C-alpha positions in Angstrom: 0.0 -0.1 0.0 1.4 3.5 -0.9 2.0 5.8 1.8 -0.1 9.1 1.3 1.5 12.1 -0.3 1.5 15.0 2.1 3.9 17.1 0.4 3.4 20.7 -0.4 4.6 23.2 -2.9 7.7 25.3 -2.5 7.3 27.4 -5.8 7.2 24.6 -8.3 9.1 22.2 -6.2 7.2 19.5 -4.0 8.6 19.1 -0.6 7.6 18.0 2.9 5.8 20.5 5.1 8.7 20.9 7.5 11.0 21.5 4.6 8.8 24.2 3.1 8.6 26.0 6.5 12.4 26.1 6.7 13.0 27.2 3.2 10.2 29.9 3.4 12.0 31.2 6.7 15.5 31.1 5.0 13.8 33.0 1.9 13.0 36.0 4.3 15.5 36.0 6.5 17.7 36.5 3.2 15.7 39.3 1.7 14.6 41.0 4.8 17.1 43.9 4.5 16.3 44.7 1.0 12.7 43.6 1.0 11.3 47.4 0.9 13.6 48.5 -1.8 12.8 45.4 -3.8 9.1 45.7 -3.5 9.2 49.4 -4.9 11.4 48.4 -7.7 9.5 45.1 -8.8 6.0 46.9 -8.5 7.1 50.4 -9.6 5.8 51.6 -6.2 2.3 50.1 -6.8 2.4 48.0 -3.9 2.0 51.1 -1.7 -1.2 52.0 -3.4 -2.6 48.3 -3.1 -1.9 48.5 0.8 -3.3 52.2 0.9 -6.5 50.9 -0.5 -6.6 48.0 1.9 -6.1 50.1 5.1 -8.8 52.5 3.6 -11.4 49.8 3.6 -10.7 48.9 7.1 -13.0 50.7 9.6 -11.4 50.8 13.1 -13.4 52.2 16.0 -11.5 53.6 19.1 -10.3 50.7 21.2 -10.1 48.3 18.3 -7.6 45.4 18.4 -6.1 44.4 15.1 -3.8 41.6 14.1 -1.6 42.3 11.3 -0.7 38.8 10.4 2.4 38.0 8.2 3.2 41.9 8.8 6.5 41.6 7.2 8.3 45.2 7.3 5.1 46.8 8.7 3.6 49.0 5.8 0.1 47.9 6.4 0.4 48.2 10.3 1.8 51.7 9.8 -1.1 52.5 7.6 -3.6 51.5 10.0 -2.1 53.1 12.8 -1.8 56.3 11.2 -5.5 56.0 10.1 -6.8 54.8 13.4 -4.8 56.8 15.9 -3.7 56.0 19.4 -7.0 54.6 20.4 -6.5 51.3 18.4 -4.2 48.6 19.3 -2.2 46.7 16.6 -0.5 43.5 17.0 2.3 42.9 14.2 2.8 39.2 13.8 5.3 37.3 11.8 6.9 33.9 11.8 10.2 35.4 10.6 12.4 37.2 13.2 14.3 39.2 10.6 11.1 40.6 9.0 9.4 41.2 12.4 12.6 43.1 13.3 12.5 45.1 10.3 8.9 45.8 10.8 9.4 47.0 14.3 12.3 49.3 13.6 10.2 51.0 10.8 7.3 51.6 13.2 9.7 53.1 15.7 11.2 55.3 13.1 8.0 56.7 12.1 7.2 57.4 15.9 4.1 55.2 16.0 5.4 52.9 19.0 2.2 53.7 21.2 -0.4 50.8 20.8 1.8 48.7 19.0 2.8 45.1 20.0 5.0 42.6 18.2 4.5 38.7 18.3 6.6 36.0 16.5 4.3 33.2 15.8 3.1 30.7 13.2 -0.2 31.6 11.3 -1.4 28.1 11.5 -1.3 28.0 15.5 -1.9 31.6 16.5 -1.0 32.2 20.3 -4.1 34.3 21.1 -7.4 34.0 22.9 -10.2 32.9 20.8 -12.6 35.7 19.8 -10.3 38.5 20.8 -9.7 40.5 17.6 -11.9 43.2 15.9 -10.0 42.6 12.4 -7.3 40.5 11.1 -5.3 41.5 8.0 -2.8 39.5 6.0 -1.0 41.3 3.2 1.2 39.3 0.6 1.7 36.5 3.3 -1.0 33.8 3.1 0.7 32.2 0.0 4.0 31.6 2.1 2.2 29.6 4.6 2.7 25.9 4.8 -0.8 24.8 5.6 -3.1 27.7 4.3 -6.4 25.9 5.6 -5.0 25.5 9.1 -4.0 29.2 9.0 -7.5 30.5 7.7 -9.2 28.3 10.6 -6.8 29.8 13.1 -7.6 33.2 11.9 -11.4 32.5 12.3 -10.9 31.4 15.8 -9.3 34.4 16.7 -11.7 36.9 15.4 -14.6 38.2 17.4 -18.1 37.4 15.9 -19.1 40.0 13.4 -15.5 40.9 12.5 -13.7 40.7 9.3 -10.5 39.1 7.7 -9.1 41.1 5.1 -6.5 39.2 2.9 -4.6 41.1 0.1 -2.7 38.8 -2.1 -1.3 38.3 -5.6 -3.9 36.2 -7.9 -4.7 35.4 -11.3 -4.5 38.0 -14.2 -7.7 38.2 -16.1 -6.5 39.4 -19.6 -4.5 37.0 -21.7 -2.3 39.8 -23.2 -1.6 41.2 -19.6 -0.8 37.8 -18.4 1.9 37.2 -21.0 3.3 40.5 -20.2 3.2 40.0 -16.4 4.6 36.2 -16.7 7.5 37.6 -19.0 8.2 40.3 -16.6 8.0 38.1 -13.5 10.3 35.4 -14.9 12.8 37.1 -16.8 13.3 40.5 -14.9 12.5 39.9 -11.1 15.0 37.0 -10.3 17.9 39.0 -12.0 16.8 42.1 -10.2 16.9 40.1 -6.8 20.4 39.1 -7.5 21.5 42.7 -8.4 19.8 44.4 -5.2 19.4 41.6 -2.8 22.4 39.3 -4.1 19.6 36.4 -4.0 18.1 35.4 -7.2 16.7 32.2 -6.1 14.7 33.5 -3.3 13.0 35.9 -5.7 12.5 33.0 -8.3 10.8 31.2 -5.5 8.4 34.2 -4.8 7.5 34.4 -8.4 6.7 30.8 -8.6 4.7 31.1 -5.2 2.2 33.5 -6.9 1.5 30.9 -9.7 0.9 28.1 -7.0 -1.3 30.1 -4.9 -5.2 29.6 -5.2 -6.9 32.0 -7.7 -9.6 34.2 -6.7 -12.5 31.8 -6.5 -10.3 29.3 -5.1 -9.3 31.4 -2.0 -12.9 32.5 -1.8 -13.9 28.9 -1.3 -11.2 28.0 1.0 -12.3 31.0 3.3 -15.9 29.8 3.1 -14.6 26.2 3.9 -12.7 27.7 7.1 -16.1 29.3 8.4 -16.3 32.6 6.9 -19.5 34.3 5.6 -20.2 37.0 3.0 -16.9 36.4 1.3 -16.2 38.7 -1.8 -13.1 39.9 -3.6 -11.9 43.0 -5.5 -9.4 42.6 -8.2 -6.7 45.2 -8.4 -4.4 46.0 -11.4 -6.2 43.5 -13.7 -6.2 40.7 -11.1 -2.4 40.7 -10.5 -3.6 41.3 -6.7 -6.9 40.5 -5.4 -8.3 41.8 -2.0 -10.4 39.2 -0.2 -12.8 40.0 2.7 -14.8 37.7 4.8 -16.8 37.9 8.1 -17.0 35.6 11.2 -20.7 35.5 11.8 
């Protein structure tokens, strides 16, 4: 009898879950110091507009408690804090120590330290009380999670009833012409740019491949609904290069 195949994708490779977790950690430890610069160069700065729109769509009341999961270098945390002010508390959470440190440093440099907490944790097993967050955001991090279904269930458990999760992630381009152009740019320009700027072409090749292995708009919507979320919908940005999904714990 054949053993069940419990391999997962690491870009276009199939690896064990533990190996993917280790490799993803290595990727972000390698690129953390140049992550913001590379994001600006790769997206021509458009990633800032995507995150700004995401923050604009989040309504935070005074006293709200927000989890910015897979916070990276803290762009979205900073935008939410600037919008909501001192009355809102934001927990920045990332599994990678280098990225979390970069995010904390950025928040300090912006003078936004009041009402900010920093937690290193795995999205699949979040170390928080159930039903405690008024909103959870995940910006460009879900595709790197080893077990996305477990992460979505964990997010659902930690949200208060009536509260939203907002997931900003790369998705599927709708136009065939734009897809050809986007694929050519992604595979032929981004890895060499990663080598030039971050001295690491392999990590950026993985990041390009991980976008293609991530569920498309309808696939992620179905995964969110399976995890328990209601009223799930999404908004395509830049022709579907990125999609913003939103769902509620009801």
